[in-house]
VMD Tcl script that draws the C-alpha trace (Angstrom):
set ca {
  {11.81 15.93 -35.60}
  {10.85 14.39 -32.25}
  {7.81 11.82 -31.64}
  {6.24 11.03 -28.81}
  {5.54 7.71 -27.17}
  {1.47 7.24 -27.06}
  {1.57 5.95 -23.51}
  {-1.57 5.30 -21.92}
  {-2.97 7.27 -19.00}
  {-2.43 6.11 -15.55}
  {-5.75 4.52 -14.27}
  {-5.08 3.50 -10.72}
  {-2.72 4.52 -7.89}
  {-1.32 1.66 -5.94}
  {0.49 3.10 -2.69}
  {2.48 1.03 -0.46}
  {2.75 2.38 3.41}
  {5.77 1.96 5.24}
  {9.01 4.04 6.18}
  {12.04 4.25 4.14}
  {15.70 3.26 5.64}
  {17.39 -0.44 6.34}
  {16.63 0.74 9.74}
  {12.71 -0.40 9.37}
  {13.20 -2.92 7.28}
  {10.88 -6.22 8.51}
  {9.20 -3.82 11.31}
  {5.45 -4.37 11.15}
  {4.74 -0.81 10.03}
  {6.64 -1.78 6.42}
  {3.87 -4.59 5.89}
  {2.91 -2.23 2.59}
  {6.39 -2.08 1.06}
  {6.56 -5.93 1.53}
  {3.76 -6.32 -0.57}
  {5.08 -3.29 -3.24}
  {8.62 -5.55 -3.51}
  {6.78 -8.67 -4.39}
  {4.79 -6.57 -6.99}
  {8.15 -5.02 -8.30}
  {9.46 -8.73 -8.51}
  {6.43 -10.66 -10.09}
  {6.09 -8.37 -12.55}
  {9.73 -7.65 -13.24}
  {9.54 -3.39 -12.81}
  {11.41 -1.39 -10.40}
  {9.69 0.98 -8.05}
  {12.83 3.24 -8.19}
  {11.57 6.61 -10.14}
  {12.20 9.80 -7.46}
  {8.83 11.24 -8.04}
  {6.03 12.56 -5.66}
  {8.15 12.25 -2.22}
  {8.32 8.87 -3.43}
  {9.62 6.05 -5.27}
  {7.51 5.09 -8.14}
  {6.93 2.46 -11.03}
  {4.47 1.57 -14.09}
  {2.88 -1.56 -14.10}
  {-0.06 -3.01 -16.44}
  {-2.15 -5.19 -14.62}
  {-5.39 -6.42 -15.80}
  {-5.25 -4.49 -18.20}
  {-4.95 -1.14 -16.82}
  {-2.42 1.25 -16.35}
  {-1.10 0.84 -12.32}
  {1.16 3.77 -10.61}
  {2.87 1.88 -7.79}
  {4.22 4.57 -4.77}
  {6.15 3.96 -2.32}
  {6.25 7.14 0.17}
  {9.68 8.05 0.83}
  {8.31 10.72 3.33}
  {7.94 8.85 6.40}
  {4.18 6.79 7.49}
  {2.71 9.96 9.41}
  {3.10 12.21 5.70}
  {2.15 10.05 3.34}
  {-0.61 11.79 2.01}
  {1.67 13.98 0.91}
  {2.63 11.36 -1.76}
  {-0.91 10.58 -2.89}
  {-1.97 13.94 -3.29}
  {1.09 15.20 -5.44}
  {0.41 11.60 -7.53}
  {-3.20 11.99 -7.53}
  {-3.16 15.89 -8.93}
  {-0.68 15.30 -11.83}
  {-2.37 12.04 -13.24}
  {-5.76 13.28 -12.49}
  {-6.98 9.95 -10.88}
  {-9.77 9.83 -8.54}
  {-9.91 9.18 -4.76}
  {-11.85 5.72 -5.78}
  {-8.77 4.54 -7.77}
  {-6.18 5.11 -5.48}
  {-5.96 1.62 -3.26}
  {-3.55 1.86 -0.21}
  {-1.97 -1.19 0.92}
  {-0.95 -0.83 4.56}
  {-0.65 -2.40 8.25}
  {-3.06 -3.57 10.64}
  {-2.78 -4.11 14.11}
  {-6.11 -5.24 15.03}
  {-5.51 -7.71 12.52}
  {-3.65 -11.37 13.77}
  {-0.50 -11.44 11.74}
  {-0.92 -12.84 8.17}
  {-4.86 -12.11 8.10}
  {-5.99 -9.40 4.98}
  {-8.72 -7.21 4.85}
  {-9.80 -5.25 2.30}
  {-12.26 -2.31 2.56}
  {-13.91 -0.16 -0.13}
  {-13.89 2.82 2.07}
  {-13.26 3.40 5.78}
  {-11.71 5.28 8.77}
  {-8.32 5.39 9.23}
  {-8.42 2.84 12.50}
  {-5.94 4.76 13.67}
  {-3.57 4.08 11.28}
  {-1.95 7.38 11.33}
  {-0.86 6.93 7.79}
  {-4.40 6.01 6.84}
  {-5.06 9.51 8.75}
  {-3.01 11.78 6.32}
  {-4.40 10.25 3.51}
  {-7.71 10.97 4.49}
  {-6.79 14.52 5.38}
  {-5.17 15.62 2.16}
  {-6.69 13.81 -0.32}
  {-10.46 14.54 0.05}
  {-12.09 11.84 2.14}
  {-12.52 8.17 3.31}
  {-14.26 6.79 -0.07}
  {-10.68 4.92 -1.14}
  {-10.80 1.39 -1.50}
  {-7.89 -0.51 1.20}
  {-5.70 -3.50 1.27}
  {-5.08 -4.80 5.47}
  {-2.03 -6.81 6.50}
  {-2.58 -8.28 10.04}
  {0.59 -7.43 11.82}
  {-0.68 -8.18 15.52}
  {-1.53 -6.17 18.40}
  {0.63 -5.32 21.29}
  {1.21 -8.28 23.78}
  {-0.01 -6.23 27.00}
  {-2.01 -2.75 26.92}
  {0.81 -0.68 28.52}
  {2.68 -1.24 24.97}
  {3.54 2.05 23.49}
  {2.14 1.62 19.93}
  {4.53 2.90 18.20}
  {7.09 1.16 19.67}
  {4.84 -1.80 18.58}
  {4.29 -0.93 14.93}
  {8.34 0.04 14.45}
  {9.48 -3.46 16.06}
  {11.27 -5.96 14.26}
  {8.70 -8.79 13.52}
  {9.87 -12.40 14.37}
  {11.01 -15.33 12.42}
  {7.25 -17.00 12.21}
  {6.13 -13.54 11.88}
  {7.83 -12.57 8.52}
  {6.91 -16.27 6.86}
  {3.42 -15.12 8.16}
  {3.63 -11.46 6.14}
  {4.97 -12.95 3.44}
  {2.05 -15.46 2.95}
  {0.33 -12.48 3.24}
  {2.20 -9.95 1.19}
  {1.93 -12.52 -1.75}
  {-1.96 -12.81 -1.45}
  {-2.51 -8.63 -1.07}
  {-0.09 -8.52 -4.40}
  {-2.47 -11.16 -6.21}
  {-5.80 -9.34 -5.03}
  {-5.01 -5.87 -6.59}
  {-4.22 -7.82 -9.14}
  {-7.75 -9.02 -9.06}
  {-9.02 -5.93 -8.01}
  {-7.80 -4.36 -11.86}
  {-8.77 -7.76 -13.89}
  {-12.46 -8.04 -11.78}
  {-12.99 -5.49 -10.05}
  {-13.18 -5.05 -6.31}
  {-15.47 -6.95 -5.14}
  {-14.21 -10.26 -6.34}
  {-10.98 -9.36 -4.66}
  {-12.64 -8.58 -1.26}
  {-15.30 -12.42 -1.88}
  {-11.77 -14.08 -2.37}
  {-9.58 -12.79 0.13}
  {-11.27 -11.43 3.32}
}
mol new
graphics top color blue
foreach p $ca { graphics top sphere $p radius 0.5 }
foreach p [lrange $ca 0 end-1] q [lrange $ca 1 end] { graphics top cylinder $p $q radius 0.2 }
display resetview
C-alpha cells in the first residue's frame, strides 16, 4: 500500500526575474536572481527543480508555503513561467510577488508596491500580459540609470555591475529577502513601511 505525504498547498509564488546562464551573472537585469540565491542560502533550500520553464524550490516563510521561481525563459518571456505555476498551484495574481531590477532607482534602493505598471520593464510587461493584469505585488531593486540618454537601455541592464554596485546590490538583495519574509509574516503594508 502506498501512502502520500500530506503536503501543505502553495499559498504564494515568489518570482525572481533574471536571465539564465553564466554570461548574465552580476548584470543589472539579474538583481532578482541575486535575491533568490540569498533566500536559498539563508533558508537552506535549493532552487533547482526544473518545472514551469523555471528552476523552482519550496520554502515555508512566516508559516506560509512559498514556491520560489527563477524563470529560465529569459527576461522577456518571464510570464510564461509565472502563468504555468499560477495555474498548476491555483494561486491568485494577488499572491504572486515579483522581485526585479529597477533602473529608475539608485543602486541599492528598494521600492515595494502592491500593484503597478511595468514601468518599461520587459519581464514585468510579459507577466502583466500573460497573467491577467497589474494587481500583483513587487519588490524592485535599484540598479541605477544609464550614464547618458543616448545609452541603449538593453545594453545598460545587461552590462556587468562594478564592484561598488555589487556591494550595494548585495545589501539590497539581503533587505529584499527580509522584506519578502516580512510580507509572509506580517503583510505587505508592514514590509512597505519598513523597507520603502
